[in-house]
C-alpha positions as CSV (number, residue, x, y, z in Angstrom):
1,P,7.4,-20.7,17.8
2,A,5.6,-23.9,17.0
3,V,7.2,-24.1,13.6
4,I,10.7,-23.4,15.0
5,G,10.1,-26.0,17.6
6,L,9.0,-28.6,15.0
7,L,12.1,-27.8,12.8
8,A,14.4,-28.2,15.8
9,S,12.8,-31.5,16.8
10,I,13.7,-33.0,13.5
11,G,17.2,-31.6,13.5
12,K,16.7,-29.0,10.9
13,Q,19.2,-26.2,11.6
14,H,18.9,-24.1,8.4
15,V,15.8,-23.0,6.5
16,H,15.2,-20.6,3.7
17,T,13.5,-17.4,4.8
18,S,12.7,-14.0,3.3
19,R,13.4,-10.7,5.0
20,R,10.5,-8.5,6.1
21,P,9.5,-6.3,3.2
22,R,9.4,-2.5,3.9
23,I,6.2,-1.0,2.7
24,G,5.6,2.7,2.4
25,V,2.0,3.7,3.0
26,V,0.9,7.2,1.8
27,I,-2.4,8.5,2.8
28,T,-3.3,11.4,0.4
29,G,-5.8,14.1,0.9
30,S,-6.2,17.2,3.0
31,E,-9.6,16.1,4.4
32,F,-8.3,13.7,7.0
33,M,-8.1,14.3,10.8
34,E,-6.3,12.2,13.3
35,S,-8.3,13.2,16.4
36,G,-10.3,15.9,18.1
37,A,-13.8,17.2,17.3
38,L,-14.9,16.4,13.8
39,V,-14.9,19.5,11.6
40,T,-17.4,20.0,8.7
41,G,-15.9,18.7,5.5
42,R,-13.3,16.5,7.2
43,I,-13.2,12.8,8.1
44,F,-11.2,10.8,10.6
45,N,-8.3,8.9,9.0
46,S,-8.9,5.2,9.3
47,N,-7.0,4.0,6.3
48,N,-3.5,4.4,7.9
49,A,-4.3,2.2,10.9
50,M,-6.2,-0.4,8.9
51,L,-3.5,-0.8,6.3
52,A,-0.7,-0.8,8.9
53,A,-2.4,-3.6,10.8
54,L,-3.1,-5.6,7.7
55,L,0.4,-5.3,6.3
56,Q,2.1,-6.0,9.6
57,Q,-0.1,-9.1,10.0
58,E,1.5,-10.3,6.7
59,G,5.0,-9.8,8.0
60,A,5.8,-6.4,6.6
61,D,7.5,-3.4,8.2
62,V,5.3,-0.4,7.5
63,E,6.2,3.3,7.2
64,L,3.1,5.6,7.4
65,H,3.1,8.9,5.6
66,R,0.6,11.7,4.8
67,A,0.6,13.8,1.6
68,A,-1.6,16.8,1.1
69,D,-3.5,17.3,-2.1
70,E,-0.5,19.2,-3.6
71,P,1.5,17.7,-6.5
72,D,5.1,18.7,-5.4
73,A,4.6,17.3,-1.9
74,L,3.2,14.1,-3.2
75,E,5.9,13.6,-5.8
76,R,8.7,14.3,-3.2
77,T,7.1,11.7,-0.8
78,L,6.7,9.1,-3.5
79,D,10.2,9.6,-4.8
80,A,11.8,9.4,-1.4
81,L,9.9,6.3,-0.4
82,A,10.8,4.6,-3.7
83,R,14.4,4.8,-2.7
84,T,14.0,3.0,0.6
85,C,10.9,0.7,0.3
86,D,10.1,-2.6,-1.4
87,L,6.5,-1.7,-2.1
88,L,4.3,1.5,-2.0
89,V,0.6,1.6,-1.2
90,T,-1.3,4.8,-1.5
91,T,-4.9,5.7,-0.7
92,G,-7.0,8.4,-2.3
93,G,-6.4,10.5,-5.4
94,A,-6.4,7.4,-7.7
95,S,-9.4,8.4,-9.8
96,V,-9.4,10.7,-12.8
97,G,-10.9,14.0,-11.4
98,D,-9.1,17.3,-11.2
99,H,-8.1,16.7,-7.6
100,D,-6.8,13.1,-8.2
101,L,-3.1,13.6,-8.3
102,L,-1.6,10.1,-8.2
103,A,-1.6,9.2,-11.9
104,P,-0.2,12.6,-13.1
105,S,2.4,12.6,-10.2
106,L,3.6,9.1,-11.0
107,R,3.9,9.9,-14.7
108,K,5.9,13.0,-13.9
109,L,8.3,10.9,-11.8
110,G,8.7,8.6,-14.9
111,A,6.7,5.6,-13.5
112,P,5.1,3.5,-16.1
113,I,1.4,2.9,-15.2
114,V,0.7,-0.8,-15.8
115,F,-3.1,-0.4,-15.4
116,H,-5.5,2.2,-14.1
117,G,-9.0,1.0,-13.3
118,I,-10.4,-2.4,-12.5
119,A,-13.8,-4.0,-13.2
120,Q,-14.8,-4.1,-9.6
121,K,-16.9,-2.1,-7.1
122,P,-15.7,-0.9,-4.8
123,G,-12.3,-0.2,-6.0
124,K,-12.8,0.7,-9.7
125,P,-10.1,3.5,-9.8
126,M,-7.2,1.4,-8.5
127,L,-3.9,2.0,-10.2
128,F,-0.8,-0.1,-10.4
129,A,2.6,1.4,-11.5
130,M,6.3,0.8,-11.2
131,L,8.3,3.6,-9.7
132,K,12.1,3.1,-9.9
133,D,11.4,-0.7,-10.0
134,V,9.2,-0.4,-6.9
135,P,5.6,-1.6,-7.3
136,V,3.0,1.0,-6.4
137,F,-0.6,0.1,-5.6
138,A,-2.7,3.3,-5.7
139,L,-5.9,2.4,-3.9
140,P,-9.1,4.5,-3.8
141,G,-9.7,6.6,-0.6
142,N,-12.9,5.0,0.6
143,P,-12.0,2.7,3.5
144,R,-14.2,-0.1,2.3
145,A,-12.6,0.0,-1.1
146,V,-9.1,0.3,0.5
147,L,-9.7,-2.9,2.5
148,I,-11.1,-4.9,-0.3
149,C,-8.4,-3.9,-2.8
150,A,-5.7,-4.5,-0.2
151,W,-7.0,-8.0,0.4
152,E,-7.6,-8.8,-3.3
153,Y,-4.4,-7.3,-4.8
154,V,-1.8,-6.1,-2.3
155,I,-1.8,-9.0,0.1
156,P,-1.3,-11.7,-2.7
157,Y,1.4,-9.5,-4.2
158,L,3.1,-9.2,-0.9
159,R,2.9,-12.9,-0.2
160,A,4.4,-13.7,-3.7
161,M,7.2,-11.2,-2.9
162,Q,8.0,-13.3,0.2
163,G,8.1,-16.5,-1.7
164,A,4.6,-18.0,-0.9
165,Q,3.7,-21.0,-3.0
166,Q,0.0,-20.1,-2.7
167,P,-0.2,-16.3,-2.5
168,L,-3.9,-16.0,-3.2
169,L,-6.4,-15.8,-0.4
170,E,-8.5,-18.9,0.0
């Protein structure tokens, strides 16, 4: 409101803007619970709420999705979101273990993986790929690593997508 008021006060009637980017967020893993009594071997899902709040704060429209640790379901979810979203962010399954399905699923969908792994802790297994010309940030599953990687990589990318002159965090 203050910026709009300032622009109106100087007679500026037209400004360049960007539309709100649509971001698909996919939380992977079968170990997450939304509510209720905590069950042994399960954890409460905090990544979805945290990422949604962070991305909405940056002006994005966010679609939240869950994908179990099952390749076909993950591939269907990623493929569908790549048709409607400007950016995809996933959590969990980005490492290189037998149960880490993101890299193999993205490859099966024909997505070139730009990099897989960063020299940073937490966040080392982060992956970046392009699926049908849609950028994909595959973040680790640990909430601390998710937040740090989102701040360091996803937010500057999102700001650059929206035309920011200085997209990096200060």
